[in-house]
VODO-70434 format. One record per atom (N, C-alpha, C): x, y, z; atom name; residue number from 1; residue in three letters. Coordinates in steps of 0.2 Angstrom, whole numbers. Example, Ala and Ser with C-alpha at 12.3 -4.5 7.8 and 13.67 -1.06 7.14 Angstrom:
+-------+-------+-------+------+-----+------+
:  east : north :    up : site : pos : code :
+-------+-------+-------+------+-----+------+
:    66 :   -28 :    39 :    N :   1 :  ALA :
:    62 :   -22 :    39 :   CA :   1 :  ALA :
:    66 :   -16 :    39 :    C :   1 :  ALA :
:    64 :   -11 :    35 :    N :   2 :  SER :
:    68 :    -5 :    36 :   CA :   2 :  SER :
:    64 :     0 :    39 :    C :   2 :  SER :
+-------+-------+-------+------+-----+------+
***
This chain:
+-------+-------+-------+------+-----+------+
:  east : north :    up : site : pos : code :
+-------+-------+-------+------+-----+------+
:   -18 :   138 :    53 :    N :   1 :  UNK :
:   -23 :   142 :    57 :   CA :   1 :  UNK :
:   -22 :   139 :    64 :    C :   1 :  UNK :
:   -21 :   143 :    69 :    N :   2 :  UNK :
:   -20 :   141 :    76 :   CA :   2 :  UNK :
:   -26 :   144 :    81 :    C :   2 :  UNK :
:   -28 :   140 :    85 :    N :   3 :  UNK :
:   -34 :   142 :    89 :   CA :   3 :  UNK :
:   -32 :   140 :    97 :    C :   3 :  UNK :
:   -32 :   145 :   101 :    N :   4 :  UNK :
:   -31 :   143 :   108 :   CA :   4 :  UNK :
:   -37 :   140 :   111 :    C :   4 :  UNK :
:   -35 :   135 :   116 :    N :   5 :  UNK :
:   -41 :   132 :   120 :   CA :   5 :  UNK :
:   -42 :   136 :   127 :    C :   5 :  UNK :
:   -46 :   134 :   131 :    N :   6 :  UNK :
:   -48 :   137 :   137 :   CA :   6 :  UNK :
:   -42 :   135 :   142 :    C :   6 :  UNK :
:   -38 :   130 :   141 :    N :   7 :  UNK :
:   -33 :   128 :   146 :   CA :   7 :  UNK :
:   -26 :   131 :   143 :    C :   7 :  UNK :
:   -26 :   135 :   137 :    N :   8 :  UNK :
:   -20 :   138 :   135 :   CA :   8 :  UNK :
:   -16 :   134 :   129 :    C :   8 :  UNK :
:   -18 :   128 :   128 :    N :   9 :  UNK :
:   -15 :   124 :   122 :   CA :   9 :  UNK :
:   -17 :   127 :   116 :    C :   9 :  UNK :
:   -12 :   127 :   111 :    N :  10 :  UNK :
:   -14 :   130 :   104 :   CA :  10 :  UNK :
:   -15 :   124 :   100 :    C :  10 :  UNK :
:   -21 :   123 :    97 :    N :  11 :  UNK :
:   -22 :   118 :    92 :   CA :  11 :  UNK :
:   -21 :   121 :    85 :    C :  11 :  UNK :
:   -17 :   118 :    81 :    N :  12 :  UNK :
:   -15 :   120 :    74 :   CA :  12 :  UNK :
:   -19 :   116 :    69 :    C :  12 :  UNK :
:   -22 :   119 :    64 :    N :  13 :  UNK :
:   -25 :   115 :    59 :   CA :  13 :  UNK :
:   -21 :   116 :    52 :    C :  13 :  UNK :
:   -19 :   111 :    49 :    N :  14 :  UNK :
:   -16 :   111 :    43 :   CA :  14 :  UNK :
:   -21 :   107 :    38 :    C :  14 :  UNK :
:   -22 :   111 :    32 :    N :  15 :  UNK :
:   -27 :   108 :    28 :   CA :  15 :  UNK :
:   -25 :   108 :    21 :    C :  15 :  UNK :
:   -26 :   103 :    17 :    N :  16 :  UNK :
:   -24 :   103 :    10 :   CA :  16 :  UNK :
:   -31 :   102 :     6 :    C :  16 :  UNK :
:   -30 :   100 :     0 :    N :  17 :  UNK :
:   -36 :   100 :    -4 :   CA :  17 :  UNK :
:   -41 :    94 :    -2 :    C :  17 :  UNK :
:   -39 :    89 :     0 :    N :  18 :  UNK :
:   -43 :    83 :     2 :   CA :  18 :  UNK :
:   -41 :    80 :     8 :    C :  18 :  UNK :
:   -36 :    82 :    12 :    N :  19 :  UNK :
:   -34 :    80 :    18 :   CA :  19 :  UNK :
:   -32 :    85 :    23 :    C :  19 :  UNK :
:   -32 :    84 :    29 :    N :  20 :  UNK :
:   -29 :    89 :    34 :   CA :  20 :  UNK :
:   -28 :    85 :    41 :    C :  20 :  UNK :
:   -25 :    89 :    45 :    N :  21 :  UNK :
:   -24 :    87 :    52 :   CA :  21 :  UNK :
:   -24 :    92 :    57 :    C :  21 :  UNK :
:   -26 :    90 :    63 :    N :  22 :  UNK :
:   -26 :    95 :    69 :   CA :  22 :  UNK :
:   -20 :    93 :    73 :    C :  22 :  UNK :
:   -16 :    97 :    76 :    N :  23 :  UNK :
:   -10 :    96 :    80 :   CA :  23 :  UNK :
:    -9 :   100 :    86 :    C :  23 :  UNK :
:    -7 :    97 :    91 :    N :  24 :  UNK :
:    -6 :   100 :    98 :   CA :  24 :  UNK :
:     1 :    98 :   100 :    C :  24 :  UNK :
:     5 :   103 :   102 :    N :  25 :  UNK :
:    12 :   102 :   105 :   CA :  25 :  UNK :
:    12 :   104 :   112 :    C :  25 :  UNK :
:    15 :    99 :   116 :    N :  26 :  UNK :
:    15 :   100 :   123 :   CA :  26 :  UNK :
:    22 :    97 :   126 :    C :  26 :  UNK :
:    26 :   101 :   129 :    N :  27 :  UNK :
:    32 :    99 :   132 :   CA :  27 :  UNK :
:    36 :    95 :   127 :    C :  27 :  UNK :
:    37 :    97 :   121 :    N :  28 :  UNK :
:    41 :    94 :   116 :   CA :  28 :  UNK :
:    38 :    88 :   112 :    C :  28 :  UNK :
:    32 :    86 :   114 :    N :  29 :  UNK :
:    28 :    80 :   111 :   CA :  29 :  UNK :
:    23 :    83 :   107 :    C :  29 :  UNK :
:    20 :    79 :   102 :    N :  30 :  UNK :
:    15 :    81 :    97 :   CA :  30 :  UNK :
:    10 :    75 :    97 :    C :  30 :  UNK :
:     4 :    78 :    97 :    N :  31 :  UNK :
:    -2 :    74 :    96 :   CA :  31 :  UNK :
:    -6 :    76 :    90 :    C :  31 :  UNK :
:    -9 :    71 :    86 :    N :  32 :  UNK :
:   -12 :    73 :    80 :   CA :  32 :  UNK :
:   -18 :    69 :    79 :    C :  32 :  UNK :
:   -23 :    72 :    75 :    N :  33 :  UNK :
:   -29 :    69 :    72 :   CA :  33 :  UNK :
:   -28 :    71 :    65 :    C :  33 :  UNK :
:   -29 :    65 :    60 :    N :  34 :  UNK :
:   -29 :    67 :    53 :   CA :  34 :  UNK :
:   -35 :    65 :    50 :    C :  34 :  UNK :
:   -37 :    68 :    45 :    N :  35 :  UNK :
:   -44 :    67 :    42 :   CA :  35 :  UNK :
:   -43 :    67 :    34 :    C :  35 :  UNK :
:   -48 :    64 :    31 :    N :  36 :  UNK :
:   -49 :    65 :    24 :   CA :  36 :  UNK :
:   -56 :    68 :    22 :    C :  36 :  UNK :
:   -57 :    72 :    17 :    N :  37 :  UNK :
:   -63 :    75 :    15 :   CA :  37 :  UNK :
:   -67 :    70 :    11 :    C :  37 :  UNK :
:   -74 :    69 :    13 :    N :  38 :  UNK :
:   -78 :    64 :     9 :   CA :  38 :  UNK :
:   -84 :    68 :     7 :    C :  38 :  UNK :
:   -83 :    73 :     3 :    N :  39 :  UNK :
:   -88 :    77 :     0 :   CA :  39 :  UNK :
:   -88 :    84 :     4 :    C :  39 :  UNK :
:   -93 :    88 :     2 :    N :  40 :  UNK :
:   -93 :    95 :     5 :   CA :  40 :  UNK :
:   -95 :    95 :    12 :    C :  40 :  UNK :
:   -99 :    91 :    15 :    N :  41 :  UNK :
:  -101 :    91 :    22 :   CA :  41 :  UNK :
:   -99 :    85 :    26 :    C :  41 :  UNK :
:   -94 :    81 :    24 :    N :  42 :  UNK :
:   -92 :    75 :    28 :   CA :  42 :  UNK :
:   -84 :    75 :    28 :    C :  42 :  UNK :
:   -82 :    73 :    34 :    N :  43 :  UNK :
:   -75 :    71 :    34 :   CA :  43 :  UNK :
:   -74 :    64 :    37 :    C :  43 :  UNK :
:   -69 :    61 :    36 :    N :  44 :  UNK :
:   -67 :    54 :    39 :   CA :  44 :  UNK :
:   -61 :    55 :    43 :    C :  44 :  UNK :
:   -62 :    54 :    50 :    N :  45 :  UNK :
:   -56 :    54 :    54 :   CA :  45 :  UNK :
:   -52 :    47 :    53 :    C :  45 :  UNK :
:   -46 :    47 :    51 :    N :  46 :  UNK :
:   -43 :    41 :    49 :   CA :  46 :  UNK :
:   -37 :    39 :    53 :    C :  46 :  UNK :
:   -35 :    44 :    58 :    N :  47 :  UNK :
:   -29 :    42 :    62 :   CA :  47 :  UNK :
:   -29 :    47 :    68 :    C :  47 :  UNK :
:   -27 :    44 :    74 :    N :  48 :  UNK :
:   -25 :    48 :    79 :   CA :  48 :  UNK :
:   -19 :    46 :    82 :    C :  48 :  UNK :
:   -15 :    50 :    85 :    N :  49 :  UNK :
:    -9 :    48 :    88 :   CA :  49 :  UNK :
:    -8 :    53 :    94 :    C :  49 :  UNK :
:    -7 :    50 :   100 :    N :  50 :  UNK :
:    -6 :    53 :   106 :   CA :  50 :  UNK :
:     0 :    50 :   110 :    C :  50 :  UNK :
:     5 :    54 :   111 :    N :  51 :  UNK :
:    11 :    51 :   115 :   CA :  51 :  UNK :
:     9 :    49 :   122 :    C :  51 :  UNK :
:    12 :    44 :   125 :    N :  52 :  UNK :
:    11 :    41 :   131 :   CA :  52 :  UNK :
:    10 :    47 :   137 :    C :  52 :  UNK :
:    15 :    52 :   136 :    N :  53 :  UNK :
:    15 :    57 :   141 :   CA :  53 :  UNK :
:     9 :    61 :   141 :    C :  53 :  UNK :
:     5 :    61 :   136 :    N :  54 :  UNK :
:    -1 :    66 :   135 :   CA :  54 :  UNK :
:    -7 :    62 :   137 :    C :  54 :  UNK :
:    -7 :    55 :   137 :    N :  55 :  UNK :
:   -13 :    51 :   138 :   CA :  55 :  UNK :
:   -16 :    53 :   145 :    C :  55 :  UNK :
:   -23 :    54 :   145 :    N :  56 :  UNK :
:   -26 :    55 :   151 :   CA :  56 :  UNK :
:   -26 :    62 :   153 :    C :  56 :  UNK :
:   -23 :    67 :   149 :    N :  57 :  UNK :
:   -22 :    74 :   151 :   CA :  57 :  UNK :
:   -28 :    78 :   149 :    C :  57 :  UNK :
+-------+-------+-------+------+-----+------+
***
C-alpha cells in the first residue's frame, strides 16, 4: 500500500503476519521504520533507519 503525503512523498507500507515496515524513497535513498505486532491493538517500533542525506528534512 502506498500513501502520498502533503509534500508529495510516497510512503509505502509492507506488512506480513507479525511484522511490517514503512518505507520512503527520496533521490535514490531509502528511509524505513520497522515494527512487530504485539497483539491486536499494539505494535512495537523496533528499528528506524534514515540516510544522512535525509536527516533534518
